[in-house]
Kinemage of the C-alpha trace (Angstrom):
@kinemage 1
@onewidth
@group {chain A} dominant
@subgroup {mainchain}
@vectorlist {calphas} color= white
{ca unk a 1} P -36.646 -13.564 -52.779
{ca unk a 2} L -32.880 -12.992 -52.911
{ca unk a 3} L -33.083 -10.856 -49.742
{ca unk a 4} L -34.876 -13.641 -47.853
{ca unk a 5} L -32.222 -16.106 -48.918
{ca unk a 6} L -29.491 -13.877 -47.524
{ca unk a 7} L -31.204 -13.854 -44.115
{ca unk a 8} L -31.571 -17.633 -44.091
{ca unk a 9} L -27.966 -18.288 -45.150
{ca unk a 10} L -26.373 -17.803 -41.667
{ca unk a 11} L -29.009 -20.070 -40.135
{ca unk a 12} L -28.283 -22.866 -42.551
{ca unk a 13} L -24.491 -22.498 -42.190
{ca unk a 14} L -23.595 -21.540 -38.618
{ca unk a 15} L -19.921 -21.495 -39.458
{ca unk a 16} L -20.467 -18.364 -41.491
{ca unk a 17} L -21.541 -16.384 -38.429
{ca unk a 18} L -18.800 -14.092 -37.228
{ca unk a 19} L -17.704 -14.548 -33.621
{ca unk a 20} L -15.756 -11.930 -31.720
{ca unk a 21} L -12.968 -13.743 -29.836
{ca unk a 22} L -13.269 -13.631 -26.066
{ca unk a 23} L -10.113 -12.044 -24.634
{ca unk a 24} L -8.231 -14.138 -22.085
{ca unk a 25} L -5.064 -12.740 -20.505
{ca unk a 26} L -2.802 -14.899 -18.334
{ca unk a 27} L 0.660 -14.765 -16.803
{ca unk a 28} L 3.175 -17.477 -17.634
{ca unk a 29} L 2.588 -20.483 -15.412
{ca unk a 30} L -1.127 -19.782 -14.896
{ca unk a 31} L -4.052 -22.048 -15.855
{ca unk a 32} L -6.784 -21.499 -18.465
{ca unk a 33} L -10.183 -23.200 -18.166
{ca unk a 34} L -12.742 -22.843 -20.968
{ca unk a 35} L -16.194 -24.380 -21.391
{ca unk a 36} L -17.656 -24.848 -24.881
{ca unk a 37} L -21.388 -25.693 -24.926
{ca unk a 38} L -22.684 -27.378 -28.069
{ca unk a 39} L -26.246 -27.400 -29.454
{ca unk a 40} L -28.736 -30.095 -28.541
{ca unk a 41} L -29.050 -31.166 -32.158
{ca unk a 42} L -25.304 -31.839 -32.371
{ca unk a 43} L -24.815 -35.575 -32.838
{ca unk a 44} L -23.171 -37.307 -29.912
{ca unk a 45} L -20.942 -39.243 -32.307
{ca unk a 46} L -19.151 -36.132 -33.563
{ca unk a 47} L -15.545 -35.480 -32.477
{ca unk a 48} L -14.891 -32.373 -30.412
{ca unk a 49} L -11.728 -30.430 -31.343
{ca unk a 50} L -9.596 -27.765 -29.653
{ca unk a 51} L -8.043 -25.756 -32.484
{ca unk a 52} L -5.406 -23.049 -32.954
{ca unk a 53} L -5.844 -20.473 -35.712
{ca unk a 54} L -2.729 -19.898 -37.811
{ca unk a 55} L -4.137 -16.931 -39.684
{ca unk a 56} L -3.603 -17.161 -43.423
{ca unk a 57} L -2.109 -20.642 -43.054
{ca unk a 58} L -5.314 -22.243 -41.782
{ca unk a 59} L -5.956 -23.997 -38.462
{ca unk a 60} L -4.038 -26.509 -36.385
{ca unk a 61} L -5.464 -29.451 -34.420
{ca unk a 62} L -4.320 -29.057 -30.827
{ca unk a 63} L -6.350 -31.809 -29.136
{ca unk a 64} L -9.574 -33.734 -29.727
{ca unk a 65} L -11.844 -36.117 -27.864
{ca unk a 66} L -13.800 -38.897 -29.658
{ca unk a 67} L -17.454 -39.653 -29.099
{ca unk a 68} L -16.736 -42.808 -27.032
{ca unk a 69} L -14.143 -40.995 -24.884
{ca unk a 70} L -14.930 -38.877 -21.893
{ca unk a 71} L -11.527 -37.215 -21.414
{ca unk a 72} L -8.396 -36.799 -23.496
{ca unk a 73} L -4.984 -35.417 -22.469
{ca unk a 74} L -2.094 -34.103 -24.552
{ca unk a 75} L 1.257 -35.880 -24.564
{ca unk a 76} L 2.975 -33.190 -22.475
{ca unk a 77} L 0.107 -33.305 -19.959
{ca unk a 78} L -0.558 -29.543 -20.119
{ca unk a 79} L -3.855 -29.711 -22.113
{ca unk a 80} L -6.903 -31.738 -21.160
{ca unk a 81} L -10.366 -32.055 -22.759
{ca unk a 82} L -13.505 -33.436 -21.144
{ca unk a 83} L -16.837 -34.088 -22.914
{ca unk a 84} L -19.805 -33.892 -20.557
{ca unk a 85} L -22.556 -35.398 -22.696
{ca unk a 86} L -25.198 -34.912 -20.009
{ca unk a 87} L -24.659 -31.146 -19.952
{ca unk a 88} L -23.597 -31.053 -23.622
{ca unk a 89} L -20.448 -29.136 -22.731
{ca unk a 90} L -16.816 -29.606 -23.688
{ca unk a 91} L -14.316 -28.238 -21.194
{ca unk a 92} L -10.697 -27.423 -22.032
{ca unk a 93} L -7.983 -26.910 -19.409
{ca unk a 94} L -4.495 -25.618 -20.223
{ca unk a 95} L -1.964 -25.628 -17.370
{ca unk a 96} L 1.568 -24.273 -17.109
{ca unk a 97} L 0.890 -21.663 -19.772
{ca unk a 98} L 3.811 -20.311 -21.762
{ca unk a 99} L 4.167 -17.132 -23.745
{ca unk a 100} L 4.369 -19.252 -26.877
{ca unk a 101} L 0.827 -20.503 -26.189
{ca unk a 102} L -0.612 -17.089 -27.085
{ca unk a 103} L -2.968 -17.126 -30.040
{ca unk a 104} L -6.579 -17.515 -31.192
{ca unk a 105} L -8.210 -20.798 -30.137
{ca unk a 106} L -11.684 -22.221 -30.784
{ca unk a 107} L -13.781 -25.325 -30.083
{ca unk a 108} L -15.525 -27.169 -32.883
{ca unk a 109} L -17.640 -30.313 -33.207
{ca unk a 110} L -16.950 -31.763 -36.648
{ca unk a 111} L -14.425 -33.890 -38.488
{ca unk a 112} L -11.364 -31.666 -38.185
{ca unk a 113} L -10.235 -28.139 -37.342
{ca unk a 114} L -9.494 -27.467 -41.004
{ca unk a 115} L -13.163 -27.719 -42.020
{ca unk a 116} L -14.092 -24.725 -39.872
{ca unk a 117} L -17.749 -25.801 -39.977
{ca unk a 118} L -18.928 -24.496 -36.620
{ca unk a 119} L -16.964 -22.708 -33.908
{ca unk a 120} L -18.568 -23.458 -30.583
{ca unk a 121} L -16.456 -20.806 -28.844
{ca unk a 122} L -13.507 -18.596 -29.861
{ca unk a 123} L -10.974 -16.974 -27.510
{ca unk a 124} L -7.956 -14.737 -27.950
{ca unk a 125} L -5.376 -15.992 -25.479
{ca unk a 126} L -2.534 -13.701 -24.434
{ca unk a 127} L 0.089 -15.248 -22.182
{ca unk a 128} L 2.581 -12.609 -21.123
{ca unk a 129} L 6.041 -13.173 -19.771
{ca unk a 130} L 7.367 -10.926 -17.015
{ca unk a 131} L 11.017 -10.026 -17.441
{ca unk a 132} L 13.082 -8.077 -14.907
{ca unk a 133} L 16.320 -6.579 -16.202
{ca unk a 134} L 18.971 -4.136 -15.025
{ca unk a 135} L 20.065 -1.168 -17.056
{ca unk a 136} L 22.636 -2.029 -19.736
{ca unk a 137} L 21.489 -5.679 -19.739
{ca unk a 138} L 20.665 -7.461 -22.996
{ca unk a 139} L 17.197 -8.902 -23.660
{ca unk a 140} L 16.631 -11.799 -26.070
{ca unk a 141} L 13.170 -13.119 -27.031
{ca unk a 142} L 12.378 -16.016 -29.331
{ca unk a 143} L 9.361 -15.121 -31.471
{ca unk a 144} L 7.330 -17.971 -33.047
{ca unk a 145} L 7.403 -18.851 -36.707
{ca unk a 146} L 5.747 -16.294 -38.924
{ca unk a 147} L 6.658 -13.261 -36.767
{ca unk a 148} L 7.781 -10.333 -38.846
{ca unk a 149} L 7.721 -7.445 -36.339
{ca unk a 150} L 8.586 -6.621 -32.731
{ca unk a 151} L 5.939 -4.217 -31.385
{ca unk a 152} L 5.632 -2.058 -28.316
{ca unk a 153} L 2.410 -0.792 -26.723
{ca unk a 154} L -0.554 -1.941 -24.661
{ca unk a 155} L -3.043 -1.914 -27.545
{ca unk a 156} L -1.615 -0.391 -30.726
{ca unk a 157} L 1.593 -1.646 -32.298
{ca unk a 158} L 4.537 0.744 -32.226
{ca unk a 159} L 7.041 -1.115 -34.390
{ca unk a 160} L 10.485 -1.329 -32.774
{ca unk a 161} L 12.039 -3.454 -35.508
{ca unk a 162} L 10.516 -5.319 -38.452
{ca unk a 163} L 11.227 -6.763 -41.894
{ca unk a 164} L 9.207 -8.020 -44.809
{ca unk a 165} L 11.516 -10.895 -45.746
{ca unk a 166} L 13.962 -13.042 -43.840
{ca unk a 167} L 17.062 -14.862 -44.859
{ca unk a 168} L 19.545 -16.814 -42.798
{ca unk a 169} L 22.030 -14.650 -40.896
{ca unk a 170} L 20.183 -11.508 -41.941
{ca unk a 171} L 19.641 -8.873 -39.239
{ca unk a 172} L 17.297 -5.898 -39.210
{ca unk a 173} L 18.154 -3.188 -36.720
{ca unk a 174} L 16.270 -0.175 -35.440
{ca unk a 175} L 17.483 3.374 -35.970
{ca unk a 176} L 19.053 3.453 -32.512
{ca unk a 177} L 20.968 0.264 -33.330
{ca unk a 178} L 19.802 -1.268 -30.055
{ca unk a 179} L 17.166 -3.773 -31.296
{ca unk a 180} L 17.511 -6.429 -33.964
{ca unk a 181} L 15.679 -9.441 -35.408
{ca unk a 182} L 17.369 -12.532 -36.773
{ca unk a 183} L 15.606 -15.456 -38.391
{ca unk a 184} L 16.249 -18.953 -37.111
{ca unk a 185} L 14.672 -22.411 -37.355
{ca unk a 186} L 12.017 -21.619 -34.720
{ca unk a 187} L 11.003 -18.204 -36.039
{ca unk a 188} L 12.797 -14.948 -35.274
{ca unk a 189} L 15.164 -13.989 -32.457
{ca unk a 190} L 14.693 -10.469 -31.059
{ca unk a 191} L 17.604 -8.817 -29.236
{ca unk a 192} L 17.518 -5.532 -27.311
{ca unk a 193} L 20.864 -4.224 -26.046
{ca unk a 194} L 21.917 -1.529 -23.587
{ca unk a 195} L 18.567 -1.501 -21.842
{ca unk a 196} L 17.548 1.702 -20.093
{ca unk a 197} L 14.843 2.341 -17.554
{ca unk a 198} L 12.636 4.044 -20.138
{ca unk a 199} L 12.616 0.790 -22.138
{ca unk a 200} L 10.145 -0.671 -19.605
{ca unk a 201} L 6.797 -1.527 -21.201
{ca unk a 202} L 4.725 -4.117 -23.045
{ca unk a 203} L 6.192 -5.788 -26.148
{ca unk a 204} L 4.943 -8.560 -28.410
{ca unk a 205} L 5.755 -10.541 -31.516
{ca unk a 206} L 3.461 -9.580 -34.418
{ca unk a 207} L 2.299 -12.000 -37.090
{ca unk a 208} L 1.548 -11.086 -40.732
{ca unk a 209} L 0.570 -7.652 -41.975
{ca unk a 210} L -2.383 -7.388 -39.558
{ca unk a 211} L 0.059 -7.257 -36.620
{ca unk a 212} L -1.688 -10.160 -34.891
{ca unk a 213} L -0.363 -10.409 -31.351
{ca unk a 214} L 1.313 -13.765 -30.802
{ca unk a 215} L 3.538 -13.543 -27.749
{ca unk a 216} L 3.634 -10.768 -25.175
{ca unk a 217} L 6.452 -9.658 -22.891
{ca unk a 218} L 6.107 -7.257 -19.953
{ca unk a 219} L 9.558 -5.743 -19.476
{ca unk a 220} L 10.659 -3.922 -16.315
{ca unk a 221} L 14.093 -2.297 -16.304
{ca unk a 222} L 15.622 -1.150 -13.001
{ca unk a 223} L 18.528 1.168 -12.353
{ca unk a 224} L 21.418 0.314 -10.072
{ca unk a 225} L 21.762 2.906 -7.323
{ca unk a 226} L 24.136 3.848 -4.515
{ca unk a 227} L 23.857 6.384 -1.657
{ca unk a 228} L 26.977 7.949 -0.212
{ca unk a 229} L 27.584 10.500 2.553
{ca unk a 230} L 30.764 12.439 3.252
{ca unk a 231} L 32.088 15.362 5.270
{ca unk a 232} L 33.361 18.580 3.788
{ca unk a 233} L 37.047 18.420 2.754
{ca unk a 234} L 36.811 14.612 2.746
{ca unk a 235} L 37.234 12.078 -0.069
{ca unk a 236} L 35.029 9.342 -1.550
{ca unk a 237} L 35.666 6.353 -3.816
{ca unk a 238} L 32.967 4.862 -6.066
{ca unk a 239} L 33.156 1.498 -7.842
{ca unk a 240} L 30.861 0.644 -10.784
{ca unk a 241} L 30.731 -2.838 -12.352
{ca unk a 242} L 30.055 -3.746 -15.989
{ca unk a 243} L 30.126 -6.804 -18.262
{ca unk a 244} L 33.607 -7.251 -19.638
{ca unk a 245} L 32.499 -8.993 -22.841
{ca unk a 246} L 30.130 -6.178 -23.796
{ca unk a 247} L 31.704 -2.954 -22.530
{ca unk a 248} L 35.416 -3.451 -21.884
{ca unk a 249} L 36.375 -1.320 -24.885
{ca unk a 250} L 33.711 1.354 -24.415
{ca unk a 251} L 34.655 4.732 -22.962
{ca unk a 252} L 33.478 5.257 -19.367
{ca unk a 253} L 32.404 8.629 -17.973
{ca unk a 254} L 31.620 10.242 -14.611
{ca unk a 255} L 28.985 12.969 -14.854
{ca unk a 256} L 26.760 15.043 -12.562
{ca unk a 257} L 23.038 15.207 -13.225
{ca unk a 258} L 21.700 18.760 -13.196
{ca unk a 259} L 18.027 19.457 -12.581
{ca unk a 260} L 16.218 19.704 -15.906
{ca unk a 261} L 19.461 19.298 -17.855
{ca unk a 262} L 21.570 16.516 -19.307
{ca unk a 263} L 24.310 14.867 -17.305
{ca unk a 264} L 27.376 17.132 -17.197
{ca unk a 265} L 30.519 15.058 -17.883
{ca unk a 266} L 33.288 15.695 -15.320
{ca unk a 267} L 35.877 13.132 -16.407
{ca unk a 268} L 36.152 10.240 -18.898
{ca unk a 269} L 38.480 7.357 -19.696
{ca unk a 270} L 40.610 7.384 -22.809
{ca unk a 271} L 39.938 4.691 -25.435
{ca unk a 272} L 43.611 4.600 -26.504
{ca unk a 273} L 44.717 2.516 -23.502
{ca unk a 274} L 41.641 0.813 -22.041
{ca unk a 275} L 43.603 -1.822 -20.174
{ca unk a 276} L 44.579 0.454 -17.302
{ca unk a 277} L 43.546 4.015 -17.914
{ca unk a 278} L 43.418 6.830 -15.365
{ca unk a 279} L 42.632 10.511 -15.866
{ca unk a 280} L 42.057 13.359 -13.419
{ca unk a 281} L 40.349 16.748 -13.542
{ca unk a 282} L 39.491 19.219 -10.771
{ca unk a 283} L 40.017 16.750 -7.935
{ca unk a 284} L 38.150 13.928 -9.736
{ca unk a 285} L 39.958 10.805 -10.929
{ca unk a 286} L 38.605 7.838 -12.918
{ca unk a 287} L 40.255 4.480 -13.549
{ca unk a 288} L 38.966 1.614 -15.718
{ca unk a 289} L 40.075 -1.908 -14.841
{ca unk a 290} L 39.028 -3.896 -17.907
{ca unk a 291} L 40.385 -7.139 -16.439
{ca unk a 292} L 37.925 -6.996 -13.529
{ca unk a 293} L 35.218 -4.977 -15.224
{ca unk a 294} L 35.299 -2.216 -12.593
{ca unk a 295} L 35.374 1.555 -13.002
{ca unk a 296} L 36.764 3.412 -9.965
{ca unk a 297} L 36.046 7.119 -9.389
{ca unk a 298} L 37.714 9.177 -6.652
{ca unk a 299} L 36.587 12.662 -5.580
{ca unk a 300} L 38.860 14.665 -3.258
{ca unk a 301} L 38.412 17.806 -1.130
{ca unk a 302} L 34.639 17.629 -1.294
{ca unk a 303} L 32.517 20.727 -0.772
{ca unk a 304} L 28.867 21.073 0.214
{ca unk a 305} L 27.998 22.158 -3.324
{ca unk a 306} L 29.297 18.782 -4.582
{ca unk a 307} L 26.137 17.137 -3.242
{ca unk a 308} L 23.872 15.795 -5.974
{ca unk a 309} L 23.181 12.897 -8.342
{ca unk a 310} L 26.016 11.369 -10.384
{ca unk a 311} L 26.230 8.718 -13.086
{ca unk a 312} L 28.708 6.049 -13.963
{ca unk a 313} L 28.009 5.972 -17.684
{ca unk a 314} L 29.074 4.559 -21.009
{ca unk a 315} L 29.958 7.187 -23.578
{ca unk a 316} L 29.626 6.588 -27.297
{ca unk a 317} L 28.571 8.503 -30.358
{ca unk a 318} L 24.857 8.389 -29.390
{ca unk a 319} L 25.431 9.935 -25.954
{ca unk a 320} L 25.564 8.631 -22.398
{ca unk a 321} L 24.143 5.323 -21.185
{ca unk a 322} L 23.780 5.098 -17.421
{ca unk a 323} L 25.533 2.212 -15.671
{ca unk a 324} L 24.767 3.207 -12.061
{ca unk a 325} L 23.247 6.217 -10.321
{ca unk a 326} L 24.985 7.577 -7.211
{ca unk a 327} L 23.400 10.055 -4.794
{ca unk a 328} L 26.039 11.998 -2.845
{ca unk a 329} L 25.372 14.079 0.275
{ca unk a 330} L 28.220 16.266 1.593
{ca unk a 331} L 27.665 17.860 5.012
{ca unk a 332} L 29.530 20.668 6.781
{ca unk a 333} L 32.473 19.543 8.875
{ca unk a 334} L 32.699 20.667 12.555
{ca unk a 335} L 35.701 22.672 13.750
{ca unk a 336} L 37.872 21.502 16.611
{ca unk a 337} L 35.891 21.691 19.829
{ca unk a 338} L 32.658 20.686 18.182
{ca unk a 339} L 31.708 24.135 16.818
{ca unk a 340} L 30.690 24.595 13.190
{ca unk a 341} L 32.408 26.836 10.708
{ca unk a 342} L 31.386 30.483 10.765
{ca unk a 343} L 29.649 30.183 7.375
{ca unk a 344} L 27.347 27.496 8.692
{ca unk a 345} L 26.724 28.853 12.189
{ca unk a 346} L 23.528 30.649 11.215
{ca unk a 347} L 22.080 27.494 9.640
{ca unk a 348} L 22.892 25.351 12.655
{ca unk a 349} L 21.668 28.092 14.990
{ca unk a 350} L 18.372 28.259 13.120
{ca unk a 351} L 17.928 24.503 13.444
{ca unk a 352} L 18.803 24.711 17.146
{ca unk a 353} L 16.320 27.552 17.686
{ca unk a 354} L 13.581 25.535 16.043
{ca unk a 355} L 14.248 22.653 18.405
{ca unk a 356} L 14.403 24.941 21.451
{ca unk a 357} L 11.126 26.626 20.501
{ca unk a 358} L 9.346 23.289 20.414
{ca unk a 359} L 10.824 22.349 23.805
{ca unk a 360} L 9.793 25.679 25.396
{ca unk a 361} L 6.238 25.373 24.066
{ca unk a 362} L 5.990 21.863 25.493
{ca unk a 363} L 7.148 23.030 28.935
{ca unk a 364} L 4.707 25.984 28.937
{ca unk a 365} L 1.782 23.739 28.013
{ca unk a 366} L 2.725 21.283 30.759
{ca unk a 367} L 2.931 24.123 33.327
{ca unk a 368} L -0.509 25.435 32.334
{ca unk a 369} L -1.961 21.959 32.662
{ca unk a 370} L -0.546 21.553 36.182
{ca unk a 371} L -1.790 25.020 37.159
{ca unk a 372} L -5.303 24.173 35.979
{ca unk a 373} L -5.210 20.936 37.960
{ca unk a 374} L -4.103 22.692 41.168
{ca unk a 375} L -6.758 25.395 40.757
{ca unk a 376} L -9.491 22.791 40.319
{ca unk a 377} L -8.305 20.954 43.444
{ca unk a 378} L -8.258 24.149 45.545
{ca unk a 379} L -11.771 25.119 44.450
{ca unk a 380} L -13.046 21.643 45.292
{ca unk a 381} L -11.542 21.767 48.812
{ca unk a 382} L -12.948 25.229 49.420
{ca unk a 383} L -16.415 24.169 48.290
{ca unk a 384} L -16.282 21.137 50.576
{ca unk a 385} L -15.349 23.248 53.576
{ca unk a 386} L -18.136 25.706 52.794
{ca unk a 387} L -20.664 22.893 52.731
{ca unk a 388} L -19.298 21.583 56.021
{ca unk a 389} L -19.619 24.968 57.777
{ca unk a 390} L -23.138 25.471 56.428
{ca unk a 391} L -24.232 22.116 57.869
{ca unk a 392} L -22.844 22.934 61.333
{ca unk a 393} L -24.559 26.343 61.398
{ca unk a 394} L -27.921 24.822 60.511
{ca unk a 395} L -27.497 22.251 63.266
{ca unk a 396} L -26.777 25.030 65.817
{ca unk a 397} L -29.849 26.992 64.717
{ca unk a 398} L -32.031 23.930 65.185
{ca unk a 399} L -30.612 23.379 68.655
{ca unk a 400} L -31.317 26.986 69.615
{ca unk a 401} L -34.911 26.716 68.513
{ca unk a 402} L -35.399 23.454 70.383
{ca unk a 403} L -34.555 24.952 73.812
{ca unk a 404} L -37.312 26.626 75.784
{ca unk a 405} L -40.726 25.968 74.218
{ca unk a 406} L -42.542 22.694 73.827
{ca unk a 407} L -44.044 22.078 70.410
{ca unk a 408} L -46.649 19.511 69.599
{ca unk a 409} L -45.421 16.221 68.119
{ca unk a 410} L -41.894 16.774 69.393
{ca unk a 411} L -39.464 14.470 71.098
{ca unk a 412} L -38.270 15.290 74.575
{ca unk a 413} L -34.933 15.523 76.300
{ca unk a 414} L -34.785 15.272 80.064
{ca unk a 415} L -32.684 17.778 81.917
{ca unk a 416} L -32.032 17.800 85.641
{ca unk a 417} L -31.331 20.807 87.725
{ca unk a 418} L -27.785 21.997 87.729
{ca unk a 419} L -27.513 22.195 91.489
{ca unk a 420} L -28.194 18.477 91.986
{ca unk a 421} L -31.195 19.213 94.156
{ca unk a 422} L -34.050 16.866 94.528
{ca unk a 423} L -36.466 19.089 92.725
{ca unk a 424} L -38.520 18.046 89.720
{ca unk a 425} L -36.931 17.264 86.393
{ca unk a 426} L -37.720 19.222 83.243
{ca unk a 427} L -38.112 18.045 79.651
{ca unk a 428} L -37.673 20.184 76.518
{ca unk a 429} L -40.061 19.332 73.679
{ca unk a 430} L -39.647 20.199 70.009
{ca unk a 431} L -42.999 19.894 68.289
{ca unk a 432} L -42.817 19.182 64.541
{ca unk a 433} L -46.510 18.912 63.783
{ca unk a 434} L -49.858 20.153 65.059
{ca unk a 435} L -51.866 17.686 67.127
{ca unk a 436} L -55.549 17.731 67.754
{ca unk a 437} L -56.770 19.195 71.082
{ca unk a 438} L -58.157 15.861 72.232
{ca unk a 439} L -54.882 13.926 71.839
{ca unk a 440} L -52.603 13.996 74.876
{ca unk a 441} L -48.840 14.226 74.580
{ca unk a 442} L -46.560 11.824 76.326
{ca unk a 443} L -42.898 11.751 77.061
{ca unk a 444} L -41.011 8.518 77.424
{ca unk a 445} L -38.090 8.476 79.777
{ca unk a 446} L -35.418 5.847 79.630
{ca unk a 447} L -34.798 3.924 82.861
{ca unk a 448} L -31.297 5.312 83.003
{ca unk a 449} L -32.713 8.817 82.909
{ca unk a 450} L -35.238 8.273 85.746
{ca unk a 451} L -34.303 9.828 89.100
{ca unk a 452} L -33.204 7.635 91.929
{ca unk a 453} L -35.981 8.859 94.202
{ca unk a 454} L -39.191 8.139 92.330
{ca unk a 455} L -41.304 9.810 95.000
{ca unk a 456} L -40.212 13.194 93.728
{ca unk a 457} L -41.177 12.522 90.070
{ca unk a 458} L -44.142 14.537 88.916
{ca unk a 459} L -46.289 13.492 86.052
{ca unk a 460} L -48.151 15.881 83.852
{ca unk a 461} L -50.420 15.679 80.879
{ca unk a 462} L -49.708 18.409 78.381
{ca unk a 463} L -52.414 19.212 75.916
{ca unk a 464} L -52.143 21.434 72.880
{ca unk a 465} L -54.325 24.469 72.858
{ca unk a 466} L -55.502 25.616 69.447
{ca unk a 467} L -56.504 29.039 70.632
{ca unk a 468} L -54.565 31.712 68.880
{ca unk a 469} L -51.464 32.902 70.547
{ca unk a 470} L -51.240 36.324 71.944
{ca unk a 471} L -48.322 38.538 71.981
{ca unk a 472} L -47.623 37.536 75.583
{ca unk a 473} L -46.996 33.999 74.616
């Protein structure tokens, strides 16, 4: 009996059913649209609420719409509720989202959010703020009331700075002394100083001991860079800027970054006289103008081996903090007349040979292509001439066969005697087919070919004889 009652308890009290919040992630300035369907048995006279969970401190009424109202809008105009009674759905729209809007929200249809009778729908809203900072900048974030930790990480909380209790003017700093939290009237102010590129990541304000995510910040830190080129035996001058209020009294350094090693300090400023300090070492000079907030570095008599990556950096007890990164490329200088130094002749010659090899290969390939084209043309002409000569020879053979003997089915060609006598004319016949013995053969003569004296024309009927030919024929 007791077991059956336990099964029926959630059905009788829907508010006791656990709901996993639906995750909603938005960027600051985006819009959130949520639809909360309610059951058919829900009375149309009930008020629909949009609530914010405050954790251990209960729930907060954000906005509500009464039974006789169709829509309701917040005073700042960013939140709007609409009750569609036909579809039995309450829609909530939040525009112009802010990072402070992050939290757990739910819809309910009852008398107030505090009763927590039935949650129509629950969401976990995360509104993240994108922040772009330069190295050595200072980041400040206002966490909402109740925040007691500043976390880092996409999912799990890696505590950067935290405290169990707050008091006015009290600060809690991390071990690196770069992050702090200070309580104020609106919650807690988080400050991160001397930002470095590896500080980029996801941060959020955590509420209570469960580290509930309240406000999220996506931080991107960029380094300032310069690229310089110089000739061997030349000089360069580098200027690096900094904030006077924060770093005017901090020692500045010029170091060279070695592969896989820390930055090797070449020269530093002296903290005894920061107003106008200048030191030099091995052709490298550094000067700190604290009035303008500019560090000037000069390198003289450069060599090829001076190429590399350098830092303008702040130097304190914890090490070096990069201000700017400079990439220097020193090339060999040419001697008078345009020829390189003897030490670099082999390198330049190798580069020249590589270029010449490519040029020679291109010329050879072009020559072979032209040769193939000419050969193809010559073969085509020769083949054409061969076909032409073959056609003429066949025509001559046909002409030779046509003279002399008359063949059945042939056409005739009239020939007169060469001496111009008045004798009879002769016709050569070329017979292409065999005719029957009964069919006579005729020869048509054009009027222009007829002789002038028709009395001397002889007519003959030539018949084909099918008797086999003898060797005499």
